[in-house]
Backbone bond lengths (Angstrom), bond angles and torsions (degrees), N, CA, C in turn:
res aa  C-N    CA-C-N  psi(-1)  N-CA   C-N-CA  omega(-1)  CA-C   N-CA-C  phi
1 M - - - 1.450 - - 1.527 108.62 -
2 A 1.334 116.38 121.05 1.465 121.82 176.52 1.524 108.56 -85.92
3 V 1.320 116.13 130.06 1.465 121.31 -177.91 1.518 108.61 -110.66
4 V 1.351 115.85 134.95 1.457 121.58 179.91 1.527 109.76 -129.15
5 I 1.327 114.75 156.16 1.464 121.46 173.43 1.515 105.65 -109.93
6 R 1.335 116.64 117.71 1.459 120.25 -175.26 1.520 110.89 -147.94
7 L 1.344 115.43 177.92 1.459 121.39 -179.16 1.518 111.02 -88.43
8 R 1.316 115.37 144.59 1.461 123.37 175.00 1.524 106.01 -120.70
9 K 1.326 117.92 120.83 1.459 121.77 -174.31 1.524 111.02 -81.61
10 E 1.319 114.76 133.14 1.463 122.07 174.73 1.511 107.72 -139.59
11 G 1.309 118.34 -172.21 1.453 121.71 178.23 1.510 111.46 99.91
12 K 1.322 115.00 -164.24 1.454 121.43 -177.08 1.528 110.56 -113.67
13 K 1.307 115.24 176.86 1.453 120.87 176.61 1.529 108.56 -63.37
14 N 1.316 116.51 133.47 1.465 124.09 -177.65 1.527 113.29 61.32
15 R 1.306 118.82 16.00 1.473 123.37 176.60 1.520 108.34 -145.24
16 P 1.346 116.60 70.11 1.466 119.24 -175.98 1.521 112.42 -71.43
17 Y 1.308 114.75 152.72 1.454 123.67 177.34 1.527 105.56 -148.97
18 F 1.313 117.14 135.19 1.457 120.12 -175.44 1.516 110.91 -122.79
19 R 1.321 115.99 146.92 1.452 122.65 170.70 1.523 107.09 -111.68
20 V 1.317 116.01 140.11 1.462 121.23 175.53 1.521 105.85 -92.48
21 V 1.334 116.70 117.40 1.458 121.00 -173.74 1.523 111.50 -126.47
22 V 1.326 114.42 155.37 1.463 122.38 171.88 1.521 105.34 -100.55
23 T 1.326 116.42 124.47 1.461 119.98 -174.59 1.523 111.10 -147.76
24 D 1.322 115.17 167.40 1.455 121.30 173.42 1.524 108.24 -71.63
25 K 1.301 117.14 140.60 1.463 121.68 -176.75 1.527 112.45 -59.72
26 L 1.311 118.23 -31.30 1.457 121.50 -175.68 1.529 114.02 -85.88
27 S 1.324 118.74 -9.75 1.461 120.32 -179.04 1.531 109.80 -74.95
28 P 1.331 117.65 152.22 1.468 120.43 179.77 1.529 111.95 -64.21
29 R 1.330 116.74 161.12 1.463 121.61 -176.86 1.523 112.51 -53.14
30 D 1.325 117.59 -44.49 1.458 121.01 -177.89 1.522 112.05 -104.85
31 G 1.332 117.20 21.36 1.456 121.60 -178.01 1.518 112.96 -86.44
32 R 1.322 114.84 -156.31 1.459 120.81 -177.97 1.523 111.05 -65.31
33 F 1.338 114.43 151.82 1.457 119.37 177.69 1.519 109.32 -141.33
34 L 1.319 116.19 162.34 1.456 121.80 -178.52 1.524 111.86 -84.87
35 E 1.344 116.39 -43.91 1.464 120.13 -178.05 1.520 109.85 -157.70
36 M 1.337 116.13 142.69 1.453 121.22 174.09 1.529 107.86 -92.72
37 V 1.333 117.40 123.43 1.463 120.96 -175.29 1.529 112.94 -116.20
38 G 1.328 117.91 7.66 1.447 119.02 177.21 1.513 112.75 170.63
39 T 1.338 115.02 177.90 1.458 121.69 178.44 1.518 109.01 -136.52
40 Y 1.334 115.33 158.80 1.463 122.01 175.95 1.514 107.96 -144.10
41 D 1.333 115.65 122.64 1.459 121.68 178.31 1.523 108.08 -117.19
42 P 1.342 118.37 99.56 1.461 120.07 -176.80 1.531 113.18 -68.26
43 M 1.323 118.18 -19.06 1.459 121.95 -179.76 1.527 111.65 -92.37
44 G 1.329 117.88 -8.29 1.458 121.47 -177.64 1.521 111.90 -70.40
45 K 1.316 115.29 142.07 1.460 119.48 -178.74 1.527 111.55 -81.41
46 H 1.321 117.38 -36.31 1.462 121.86 -178.11 1.521 109.38 -125.70
47 E 1.324 115.39 140.93 1.463 120.07 174.93 1.525 111.84 47.38
48 G 1.311 117.00 59.71 1.452 120.98 -178.53 1.520 113.54 -72.41
49 M 1.345 117.08 -10.82 1.461 120.94 -175.87 1.525 109.57 -131.82
50 K 1.332 115.96 129.81 1.464 121.80 175.77 1.522 107.77 -131.95
51 L 1.333 116.61 124.19 1.461 121.39 -178.25 1.518 110.20 -127.76
52 K 1.338 115.58 145.87 1.461 121.97 172.41 1.535 106.64 -95.24
53 L 1.341 115.82 89.27 1.462 120.32 -173.59 1.523 112.52 -63.22
54 D 1.339 118.34 -31.85 1.466 119.43 179.31 1.525 111.00 -65.85
55 R 1.331 118.10 -39.97 1.468 121.03 178.69 1.528 111.05 -72.26
56 I 1.330 117.24 -34.52 1.464 120.55 176.86 1.523 109.46 -64.76
57 D 1.346 117.36 -43.72 1.464 120.68 176.98 1.527 111.21 -61.11
58 H 1.338 116.24 -38.29 1.468 120.50 178.18 1.529 110.60 -59.60
59 W 1.340 116.92 -48.29 1.458 120.70 -177.76 1.524 112.03 -70.09
60 I 1.323 117.77 -37.55 1.461 119.82 177.32 1.526 110.03 -65.51
61 G 1.331 116.63 -36.18 1.466 120.90 175.78 1.520 112.63 -63.33
62 K 1.337 116.46 -27.53 1.466 120.65 178.11 1.525 112.38 -88.67
63 G 1.342 117.46 0.13 1.458 119.95 174.76 1.514 115.88 109.91
64 A 1.330 119.14 4.78 1.468 120.90 178.86 1.523 110.01 -71.29
65 K 1.309 115.96 147.39 1.461 121.89 177.91 1.526 108.12 -112.90
66 A 1.321 116.73 137.53 1.466 121.67 178.23 1.522 109.94 -90.18
67 S 1.334 116.53 144.57 1.462 120.03 174.29 1.528 108.32 -67.80
68 E 1.334 116.82 167.23 1.469 120.61 -178.71 1.519 111.26 -58.61
69 T 1.319 116.58 -44.41 1.459 121.17 -178.42 1.513 111.06 -64.14
70 V 1.328 116.69 -47.56 1.457 120.82 -179.23 1.525 110.52 -66.13
71 A 1.323 118.34 -36.05 1.463 121.02 177.45 1.527 109.99 -61.35
72 G 1.326 117.69 -38.89 1.461 121.26 175.88 1.518 111.80 -64.36
73 F 1.333 116.76 -41.03 1.469 120.74 177.23 1.527 110.67 -61.76
74 I 1.325 116.39 -40.83 1.470 120.87 -179.33 1.526 109.80 -64.28
75 R 1.338 116.88 -43.96 1.469 120.18 178.13 1.527 111.10 -59.57
76 K 1.342 117.30 -45.56 1.459 121.09 179.75 1.524 111.56 -63.65
77 A 1.324 117.30 -40.76 1.464 120.86 -179.82 1.530 110.87 -66.03
78 R 1.319 117.18 -38.86 1.471 120.27 178.42 1.528 111.16 -66.50
79 R 1.342 117.14 -40.21 1.464 120.26 176.73 1.529 111.23 -63.55
80 A 1.329 116.34 -38.04 1.469 120.42 -179.05 1.528 111.13 -67.89
81 T 1.343 117.99 -34.92 1.458 120.30 -179.41 1.532 111.05 -74.67
82 K 1.334 117.39 -27.66 1.468 120.33 177.73 1.514 111.38 -71.35
83 A 1.330 116.69 -34.39 1.481 120.47 -176.43 1.512 112.56 -76.25
């Protein structure tokens, strides 16, 4: 089973909201997931992204791969914690 960290779309029409989830690669975008490790609100004015970096590191250590978008979020979150 290939495990990926990707976005799961939620919210309403014209008001998107995303959850960052760990899931099986073959499951549908909004289907079952193993664990929710963060959120992303593109319409939010402040702190639109919240990630649990310790849980993300745990899953990456077990072989999970992050999507391009989520990998960018992880890089930004790590830079923010260093500053």
